[in-house]
C-alpha positions in Angstrom: 77.7 45.8 79.8 78.4 42.2 81.1 75.5 40.0 82.0 76.1 37.2 84.5 73.5 34.4 84.9 72.8 31.3 86.9 70.1 28.7 86.8 68.4 30.7 89.6 66.7 33.5 87.7 66.5 35.9 90.7 70.3 35.9 90.9 70.9 37.1 87.3 72.5 40.5 87.1 74.2 42.9 84.7 77.5 44.5 85.6 78.8 47.7 84.1 81.8 49.6 85.6 81.0 50.2 89.3 77.3 49.4 89.1 75.1 46.3 88.8 71.4 45.7 88.3 69.3 42.7 89.2 65.9 44.3 89.0 67.2 46.8 91.6 70.3 48.8 91.0 73.4 48.8 93.3 77.1 49.5 93.3 80.2 47.3 93.2 83.6 48.0 94.7 86.3 45.9 93.2 89.7 45.2 94.9 91.8 42.5 93.2 89.5 39.6 92.6 87.0 40.6 95.3 83.8 42.4 94.5 81.7 44.0 97.3 78.1 44.5 96.3 76.1 47.4 97.9 72.4 47.9 97.5 70.0 45.7 95.4 69.5 42.0 95.9 73.2 41.3 96.5 73.6 43.9 99.2 76.5 43.1 101.6 77.7 40.1 99.5 81.3 39.6 98.4 81.9 37.9 95.1 85.1 36.4 93.9 85.9 37.0 90.2 87.3 33.7 88.8 88.2 34.7 85.2 88.1 31.7 82.9 86.3 31.2 79.6 83.5 32.2 80.2 84.4 34.2 83.4 82.5 33.5 86.6 81.8 35.1 89.9 81.5 32.9 93.0 79.7 33.7 96.3 80.5 31.9 99.5 78.7 31.5 102.9 80.3 32.0 106.3 81.6 28.4 106.3 83.5 29.0 103.1 81.1 26.9 100.9 80.3 28.1 97.5 76.6 29.0 97.5 76.2 30.7 94.1 78.2 30.6 90.9 77.3 33.2 88.2 78.7 32.7 84.7 79.0 35.4 82.0 76.1 34.9 79.6 77.1 35.3 75.9 
């Protein structure tokens, strides 16, 4: 299980295979670097997996501005 975190505690989530949990469970569909979240707190959001060390997932608004960056917690 991978745990991603951000300074905003309500946006912390764990990711395992095609599921995620942030207090409420949901699913994730992955295509290339795009991650579509369904259900739970991130329902309808698309994240972009950035890789790196540690890896991150970015979320953008309709204007293309990054609104949330989650980093793999170690």
